[in-house]
C-alpha positions as CSV (number, residue, x, y, z in Angstrom):
1,M,-21.2,85.7,158.7
2,Y,-21.7,88.8,156.4
3,F,-25.3,87.7,155.5
4,L,-26.1,87.1,159.1
5,V,-24.9,90.6,160.1
6,A,-26.5,92.2,157.1
7,R,-29.9,90.8,158.0
8,L,-29.6,92.3,161.5
9,A,-28.4,95.6,160.1
10,D,-31.4,95.7,157.7
11,R,-33.6,95.8,160.6
12,L,-31.9,98.8,162.2
13,P,-32.9,102.4,161.5
14,P,-31.1,104.2,158.8
15,V,-27.9,106.3,159.3
16,C,-28.7,110.0,160.2
17,L,-25.7,112.2,159.6
18,K,-27.3,115.6,160.2
19,G,-30.6,117.0,161.6
20,E,-33.0,119.0,159.5
21,S,-31.3,121.4,157.2
22,A,-32.0,125.1,157.4
23,G,-31.7,125.6,153.7
24,S,-33.8,124.4,150.7
25,P,-33.1,121.0,149.2
26,P,-30.1,120.9,146.8
27,G,-31.0,121.5,143.1
28,F,-29.8,119.2,140.4
29,T,-28.9,119.8,136.8
30,P,-28.9,116.5,134.8
31,G,-25.5,115.2,133.6
32,S,-24.1,115.4,130.2
33,T,-20.6,115.1,128.7
34,A,-20.4,118.8,128.5
35,L,-21.6,121.4,130.9
36,E,-21.6,125.2,130.6
37,V,-21.1,126.9,133.9
38,A,-21.5,130.8,134.5
39,V,-18.8,132.2,136.7
40,Q,-19.9,135.0,138.9
41,P,-17.7,138.0,139.9
42,G,-16.2,137.3,143.4
43,C,-17.1,133.7,143.2
44,P,-14.4,131.8,141.4
45,L,-14.8,128.3,140.0
46,F,-12.3,125.6,140.9
47,L,-11.8,122.7,138.6
48,R,-9.5,119.7,138.6
49,S,-6.6,120.0,136.4
50,G,-5.7,117.3,133.9
51,D,-8.0,115.9,131.1
52,W,-11.1,117.9,131.9
53,G,-11.5,120.0,128.8
54,K,-12.2,123.7,129.5
55,R,-13.3,126.3,127.1
56,R,-13.7,129.7,128.7
57,T,-15.1,133.2,127.8
58,G,-14.5,136.2,129.9
59,V,-12.7,134.5,132.7
60,T,-9.0,134.5,133.8
61,A,-7.4,131.2,134.9
62,R,-4.6,130.5,137.3
63,T,-3.3,127.6,139.1
64,R,-4.2,127.0,142.8
65,F,-2.4,124.2,144.7
66,M,-5.1,123.2,147.2
67,W,-8.8,123.9,147.6
68,S,-9.1,123.7,151.4
69,W,-6.1,123.7,153.7
70,Q,-8.5,123.0,156.6
71,Y,-8.9,119.4,155.4
72,P,-5.9,118.5,153.3
73,L,-6.3,114.8,153.3
74,V,-9.9,115.0,152.1
75,T,-8.9,117.6,149.6
76,L,-6.1,115.2,148.3
77,A,-8.5,112.3,148.3
78,A,-11.0,114.2,146.2
79,G,-8.3,115.2,143.7
80,L,-9.0,118.9,144.6
81,S,-5.2,119.7,144.4
82,E,-3.4,121.4,141.6
83,L,-6.6,123.1,140.6
84,V,-7.4,125.7,137.9
85,E,-9.1,128.7,139.4
86,F,-11.5,130.6,137.0
87,S,-12.3,134.1,138.0
88,A,-14.9,136.3,136.2
89,E,-13.6,139.4,134.4
90,S,-15.4,142.6,135.1
91,G,-18.1,143.6,132.7
92,K,-17.9,140.4,130.5
93,R,-20.1,137.4,130.1
94,S,-18.2,134.7,132.1
95,L,-18.6,131.0,131.0
96,V,-16.6,127.9,131.4
97,T,-17.5,124.8,129.4
98,V,-16.4,121.7,131.2
99,T,-16.1,118.6,129.1
100,S,-15.5,115.1,130.2
101,P,-12.1,113.2,129.3
102,E,-14.1,110.1,128.1
103,P,-17.4,109.8,126.3
104,D,-19.0,107.7,129.1
105,I,-18.3,110.2,131.9
106,F,-21.1,112.5,132.6
107,I,-20.9,115.8,134.5
108,A,-23.7,117.3,136.7
109,K,-24.2,120.5,138.8
110,I,-25.6,120.3,142.2
111,D,-26.7,123.7,143.7
112,L,-26.5,123.4,147.5
113,N,-29.0,126.2,148.3
114,G,-28.1,126.1,151.9
115,G,-28.6,122.4,152.0
116,S,-26.1,119.4,152.4
117,V,-25.1,116.5,150.3
118,V,-22.9,113.5,151.2
119,I,-20.7,112.4,148.4
120,R,-17.6,110.2,147.8
121,P,-14.7,112.6,147.3
122,R,-13.5,111.0,144.1
123,F,-16.6,112.1,142.2
124,L,-16.0,115.8,142.8
125,V,-14.8,117.7,139.7
126,G,-15.3,121.3,140.6
127,V,-16.4,123.7,143.4
128,A,-17.7,127.3,143.4
129,G,-19.2,129.6,146.0
130,D,-19.4,129.3,149.6
131,V,-19.0,125.5,150.1
132,Q,-17.8,123.9,153.4
133,I,-16.4,120.4,153.9
134,R,-17.3,118.6,157.2
135,T,-16.5,115.1,158.0
136,R,-18.1,112.6,160.4
137,W,-17.1,109.3,161.7
138,S,-20.0,106.8,161.8
139,F,-19.8,103.3,163.3
140,H,-23.3,102.4,162.5
141,W,-23.9,98.8,161.3
142,H,-24.7,99.9,157.8
143,N,-21.3,101.7,157.6
144,L,-19.5,98.9,159.0
145,L,-20.8,96.5,156.4
146,S,-20.0,98.9,153.4
147,F,-16.6,100.1,154.9
148,R,-17.8,103.7,154.7
149,L,-16.9,104.8,158.3
150,R,-16.1,108.4,157.4
151,Q,-18.7,110.5,155.7
152,I,-17.9,113.7,153.8
153,L,-20.7,116.3,154.0
154,L,-20.5,119.3,151.5
155,S,-22.9,122.2,152.6
156,G,-23.2,125.9,151.8
157,T,-24.7,128.2,149.2
158,G,-22.5,127.5,146.3
159,F,-22.5,124.6,143.9
160,I,-20.4,121.5,143.1
161,L,-19.7,119.6,139.8
162,V,-19.8,115.9,140.0
163,A,-18.9,113.1,137.5
164,G,-19.9,109.5,137.1
165,A,-19.7,106.9,134.5
166,W,-22.7,106.2,132.4
167,G,-24.7,109.1,133.8
168,V,-25.4,111.1,137.0
169,D,-28.8,111.1,138.6
170,A,-30.3,112.4,141.7
171,A,-32.5,110.5,144.0
172,R,-34.0,111.8,147.4
173,P,-34.2,109.1,149.9
174,E,-37.6,108.7,151.6
175,A,-38.3,107.2,154.9
176,G,-38.7,103.4,154.7
177,Q,-37.4,103.2,151.1
178,D,-35.5,100.2,150.2
179,W,-32.5,100.6,148.2
C-alpha cells in the first residue's frame, strides 16, 4: 500500500510552506566539532545546557528556563529549556566556543539574513538575535507519508546553531530536483 501511495505522491507538486522570502537566502558556516561564535552587545546567545562544552571570553552567563513562552511545546521539543544565556560585556571582545559532546557530532551556524529555514527541533543547539518560530500544519501527501505533519519555520535576522551526526551540510532545493 505504501509503495502505491508513494508513487502517486511522487507525481504531485512539492510542498510549499511559504511564499517568496523578503530577505536574502540564509548563510551557512560549515560544521565542525568546535565552533567559535561572537556575541554582540544587546543580542544574547542562548545555548542548550548539558554536555555542550562552552568556553567564553568577555561574556556573562546566566540560566534561562525557556527560550520562547509563545510556543512552549516546540521549545520543549527542541530542548530549548534550561538554557544558558550568554550576554556580551561592554568594551570586551565577546566570544563563546561551543564544542560538541561527542566526536562525531558536528555544529554549524546558519545566518538567517531575513530568510527562513525549516528544521527538526531536536537539531537546534543555540539561538541568537531576532529569530521567530512559526509552525504550520501540512496534510500534503508527502508529509503524510513521512509523518511530518507539523513544520517548524525559523525566520528573522539572527542566527541558529544546529548539530548533526557525521557532519552538517547545506543544500538548496531546486525546482524539479529529485532527492
